[in-house]
N, C-alpha and C positions, 0 to 999 in steps of 0.2 A: 470368506470371500473378501478380497481387497476392495475397500470402498473407494469411490471416485473422489478426487479433490473437489472442493466446493465450487471452484471456478468451472469445472466440467459439468457439475450438477446444474449450475445456472445455464450453461450453454446447451445442455442436453435437449430440452424442450424446444427452444428455438431452432436447433439444428434438425430435429426430427420434423418440425412443422415445415421448415423450408424445403426438406426433401420431399415431403408429401405434396406440398404446393407445387414444387418443380415438376413431380410426376404428373399432377393435375394439368399443369400448363402444356407438358409434352403431349399428353393424351388429347387435350383440346386442339393442339396444333395439328395432330395426326388426323383427327376426324375433320378438321377444317381443310386439310390437303385433300381428303377423299371428296369433300363437297365441292372443292374447286375443280377437281379432276372431272367429276361427273358434270359439273356446270360447263366445263370446256368442251365436253363430249356433245352436250346438248347444243352449244353454240356452233360446234363443228357441223352438226347435221343441219342446223338452220342455215348456215352458209352454203352447204351442199345443195339443199332443196332450193334456196333462192337462186343459186347459180344455174341449177338444171331448168328451174322454171323459166328464167330469162333466156337461156340457150334454146329451150324448146319453142318459146314465142318468136325468138329471132329467126329460128330455122323455118318455122311456118311462114313468117313474113317473107323470107328469102324466096321460098317456093312460089308464093303469091306474086312477088315482083318478077320472078322469071316467067311465070305464066303471062303476066301483063306485057312483058317485053316481047314475047313472041306473037301476041295477038294485037297489040296496041299499034296505032299509027305512029309515024315518025315524028309526030308533033311533041312528044314527051320523052325522048330517049334519055336526055341529060338528067332530067328529074328522077327517072327510075334508076339510073346508074348511081346517083347520089344516095337515094334510099337504100339500094342494094349494098353500097359500100358501108354505110352506117350499120345496117343489120348484120352484115358479114363480120364486121369488127365486134359487135356485141356477141354474135354467136361464137366466134373463136375465143374471145376473151372470157366467156363464162364456161364454155364446154371444154376448153383446154386448161382450165384452172387446176393447179396442182392437187388440191384436196379432192376435186371431182375426178380427175384422172386416176388418182390412187384408189378410189372406190370402184372404178370401172373394170369390167373384164378385160383381158388382154386383147381380145379380137376387137372389142368395141374401141379400146384406146388406140389401136392402129388405124382404124377407119377414121376416127376423129383427127388423128394426126395427119391423115392423107388429105383432109379438107383444108389444111392450113394454107397450102400454095394456091389451089383454085380460088379460094375466097379472098386471097389478099389483093390489094389494089394494084400490084405490079403485074398480075397475070390477066391476059385478055379474057373477058367476061363471056362465057358461053352458057346461055340460059338452059340449054337442054342437058349439058354435062353437069351442071349444078343440080338440077332436078334429079338426075340419075344418081348423083352422089348422096343427096340428102334424103332421097326417098326411103331407103332401108335404115338410115340412122335415126330419123325422128321417131318411129315407134320404139327403138331401143332406148332412146333418151326419155321418152314418155314413160316406159316401163321402169327405168331407173329412177325417174322422178317420183313415181308412185311408191317404189320400194324405199326410197330415201325418206319420203314423207311418213311411211309407216315406222321406220326406225326412229325418226324424230319424235313421233308421238310415244313410242315405248321408252325413248330416252327421257322425255319429259315426265312420263309417269314414274319411271324408276328414280329419276332425280328427286322429285317431290316426296316419293315414298321413302327413299333413303334419307332425305333431308329431315323428314319428321322423326325417323328412327334415330338418326345421329343426334339431332337436338335433344331428343328425349334421354338418350344415353349420356350426353354431355351433362345435361342438367342433373340426372341421377347421380352420376360420378361426382360432380362438383359439390352437390349437397352432401353426399356421403363422406367425401374427403373433408369438407369443412367441419362436419359434425366429428369426424375422427380426429381433426386437428384440435378442435376445442376439448374434446374428452382427453386426448393425449396431453395437451398443455396443462389441464386441470390435475390429471394424475401425476405427471412428472413434477409439476410445480409443488403439489402437496407433498410428494415424497421428498424432493429437494428441501422444502421448507421444514419438514419434520426432522429430517437428518441434521440440517444446519442448527435448527433450534435446540435440538438434543445436545449437540456439541457446545453451543453457546451457553445453554443452560448449565452445563457442567463447569465451563469456565467461570460463569457468574457465581455459581455456588462456591466454587473455590476461592474466588476474590471476596465474596461475602464473608466466608469463614475467617479469612485473614483479617478483614475489617472488624469482625467480632471478637478478634483475639485468639481464635483457634488456629494456632500455627502448626498446621500439619501439611507437609509437602505432598502434593499428589505425585503419583509416578509419572515421569515424562513419557510422551508417546514413543513407542519403539521404532516407528517409521514416520519420518517427516514428509508428509504428502503435499501440504499446502500451508498457507499463512495461519490458519487456525491452529494446526499442529505446531508451528513456530511459536505462536502466541502461548499455547499451552506449555511448551518447553521452557520458554522465558519465564512464565509465571511460577513453574516449579522451581527453576533456578533462583528466581527472586525470593521465593518462600524459603528455600534452604539457607540462602545468605541472610534472610531476615531472622530466622531461627538462630543462626550463629551469632549475629549481632545482638539480639535480645539476650541470648545466653551469656555473652561476654558482658553485656551491660548489667545483667542481673548479678553476675559474679562480682564485678567491680562495685556495683551499688551495694551489694552485700558486704564487700570488704570495707567500704566507706561507712556503712551502718555499724559494722562491728568496731571500727576504729572510733567512731563517735561514742559507742556504748563504753569502750574501755577508757576513753578519755573522761567521760562523766564518772565512771566508777573510780578512777584515780583521783578525780578532782573531789568527789564527795566523800571518799573513804580514806585513801592513803594520805592526801594532803590534810585532811582534818585530823587524823591520827598524829601525823608529824607535828602539826601546829600545836596540838595538845601537849606533845612531848616537849616542844620547845617552851612552852609556858611553864611547864613543870620545872625545866632546867633553869629558867629565869627565877623561879621562886627558891630554887636552891642557892642562888648567889646571895641571897638576903640572910642566909642561915649563919649562926655564930659557931664556927668550928674551934677546936683547941689548938693543938700544935700543928697539925697538918692542914690547917686552913688555907695556906698559900698553895700548896699542891693540889688541894681539892679545887680551889678556885681555878687553877690552870686547866684541871681536867674538865671542869664544867665549861670553861671558855672553849676548849677544843670541841666538846660535845655540841655546843651551840653552833660552832662554825661547821661541823660536819652535818648537823641537821639542816642548817641553812643551805649548804650545797646540795643536799638531797632534795630539798624542796625545789631548788632551782632546776636540778636535773629532771625531776618529775614534771615540773612545768614544761620544760623543753620537750620532753617526750610527748606530752599532751599536745603541744603545738604541732609537733611533727605528725602525730597521728591524725589530727583534724584541727587546723587553725581556728581558734575561736573568732578571730577577726574576719574569717571568711563568711561565717554565718551572721555576725553582728554588723560589721562595717562593709563587707562586700570584698569583691575581687581586688580592687585597687589597693585597699588598706592591707589586705593580706599579702600582696606582692611586696609592698613597701616594708612591711614588718619582716618578711623573710630576707629581703635584700640587706636591710639595716643590721640584721643579726648575723647573717652568713658571710656578707661581703664587707669586711672590715679589717683594718690592719694596714701596715705600711706596705706590705707586699700584695695587697689585693688590688685587682684591676679597678679602674675607674668605670662607673656605670651611670647610665641615665634612664630614667623611666618616663615615658610619655604615654598618658592614658586619657583617652576620649571619654568624657563623662557620659556621653550618650550610649556608649557601648554597654555599660553596666545594666541598663534597663532592658536590654534584649535578650539577656541570658537567663535560662531556667536554672534551677539549683544544680541538677546533673551536669549541665553544660559548664556552669561556673567552676564546679569542682574539678572537671576533667581539664578545662583550660588552665586552671591553677597548677594542677599536677603536671601538665605538659611543659608549662613555662619553667617551673622549678627544676624539673628534670633537665631541660635544656640549659639552665643556669649551672647545674651541677656538672653537666658535660663541658661547659666552658671553663669552669674553675679547675676541672681535672686534667682536661686534654688540650684546650686551645692554646695555652701559653700566650694569652693576649694581655694587653695593657689596658684595653677599653672595650666595653660592649654597651649595647643600647637595646632596650625593650620598647616597643611601641604597640599599643592596643588601640584600634579605631575601627570605624565602620565605613564600608563603601557600598552604597545601595543596600541590598538585602544580604550583605556578607560582612561578617566580622572578620578582621585581619589582625593577627597577632604575630609580631616578628621579633627576632632576636638577631642582631648583627654584632659580630666581633671582628677584631683586627688580628686574630691569631694566625696559626700556621695553616689553618684550613684543612680540607680532607685529604691533601697530599696525593692528588691524582685519583682518588676514588670518586666514582660517580654515585649518584643517589641510589641506584639499584645495588651498589656494592657495599652500602653501609649496612652492617648487621650487628652493631653493638647492642647489648642488652638494654640500655637506656633509650636508644633510638627505636628499638622494637616496641618498647613500652609505650613511646610517644605515638607510634603508628597505630597500635592496638587501641589506645584510648581515643585517637581520632576517629577510628571506625565506629566505636560505640556511640558517638554523638553525630555521626554523619558528616565530619570534617575531612578536609584533605590537608596533608602535610607534606612539604617539600623542602629539600636543601639545595642551595644554590650559592653562588659567590656573594660575598658580603659587599655592602655598599662602601666599605672602607677599601683601602688599597690591597689588603689581604684579609684572609679570614673566611668565615662561613656564615651564611644566613639561613635560619630555620624560620619558615613561614607557615602559619596555621590559618586556613581559610574555613570558616564555619557559616553555613546558611543560617540566617536568623529570621524571625518573624517580627512584625511591627510591634512596638511597645512604646509605652510612655517614657520619655527621657528621664534618665536618672538625675537625682539631685546633684548640683554642682558644688563641690567644696573648694576652699581656697587652695588646698593642696594639689587639686586636679588642674587648676588654672596655670600652675607653674610646674615644669618637669622637675623631678627629683634627681638629685646628683649625689654621688658619693662624696665629692670634694668641691 
C-alpha cells in the first residue's frame, strides 16, 4: 500500500475534524430551522386567534351600537355613528386579515368579503341591514376562534415537545461528534507521528552511522513522495560520494605513506651503502701501487665521481618521492626548494613566490601534501606547455578559505574552456582537490596573456604560523 506523504499525514486529522465539525454545524442549523418553523407556526396561530378575538368583540359591539341606534333618542346619533365607524374598522381590519381569510372556509370568506362595503364609512349606515349581515357571521367567527385557540394550544404543546427533543438530539450529537473528533485526532496523530518518527529514526540512524565512520550507503527510496524521501535520497548520494572521496583519499594517503617508506629505506640503506663504498674508494687513493698506479688512480677517481652522482640521483629521487623539507620546514620551504632546483638556467622562465605566513598554520598534514602536489603539478604544466617567460605563485588566506594561485604569461588554453581541459596533469589536480574538499578552477591570467590556476580550500581556525625572514620578502628567480 502506497503511504501518504507526511504533509498529507499532518493534514489528515485536521481535515477529518473539520469535516465532522462542519457536519455537526449543518445538523445544528437544520434542527434550528425546524425550531424556527414551528415557532413561526405558533406565532401565526397566536396572530390568528388575536385577530379573530378582536373581530368577534368588534362585531358584537357593532350589533350593540345598531340596537342602540334603533331605540335611542336623537340626542346621541353622532356619537353612535362615530363608535360604529371605529368598531367597523376594527372588525374589517381583523376579520379580513390575510392569515385569517386563508384559514376560513370559502363560504365564510365570501360572507366576510360582503361586509366590507356596508361597514365602510362611504356607505350609508343601515342598522337593520348591518344586524342582519352580522347575525349569522358572529357565531361562525366564534367557532373559528375556538378552533384556532385549540390549534394554538396544540402548536404550543408540539413546539415545546419538539424543542425538548431537538435540543436533546443536538446535545447528544454534539457531544458524540466532539468525542469522535478527539478520538480521531488522537488516533490519526499517533499514526502520523509513529510513521514519521520511523522514517526520521531511519534517517538519523543512517546519519549516525556516517558520523561513527560506518560508510555504508543506504539504498535510495524508489519513489520520491515528499521532502523526507528527498532527504533520504540526498543522504544516500552524499554517502556514496563520501565513500568515493574517502577511498580516493585513502589511496592517495597510502601512496604517500609508501613513498615516505621508500624514501626512508633508500636513505637508511642505499645511501649508507654508497657512502661506505665511497669511503673505501677514498682509502684506495692512499695505497702505493707499482707501475699501474696512475691508471689505477684514474679509475678510482672515476669511481668516486660515479658514486657521487649516484648519491645525488638517489637523493633527488627521495626528494621527488616525499620532500623532506615538507615535513621538517613546511609547505613554503618545500615549494622554494622545488622551484630553486627545477626552475633554473638561462632559458627558464622568471618566477615569483608570495607566501602568506598565516596560511601555513591552517593546513593539516594531508592538506599540506596535496596542496604541494597540486602546485608542483601546475608548475610542471607551465614548464612543459605554457611557453611563458614569467609565472607567479601566491598562497594566502581570505576569511576561512586558503587560496593558492599560479598565473603565467604563456599561450593560455587556446580557446579551450575549463570543462574542455582533460590533460593527465590537470585531472590529477582535480582529483587531489576533491580528496581534501577543495575547488580548483582555470581562468585567464592576470597578465596580458596566459592561464590562471586557482585552488580554494576551506580551512579551520588555527594558530598563526611562525614568520621567517624569507616569507617577508617574495622569492624571485632573478
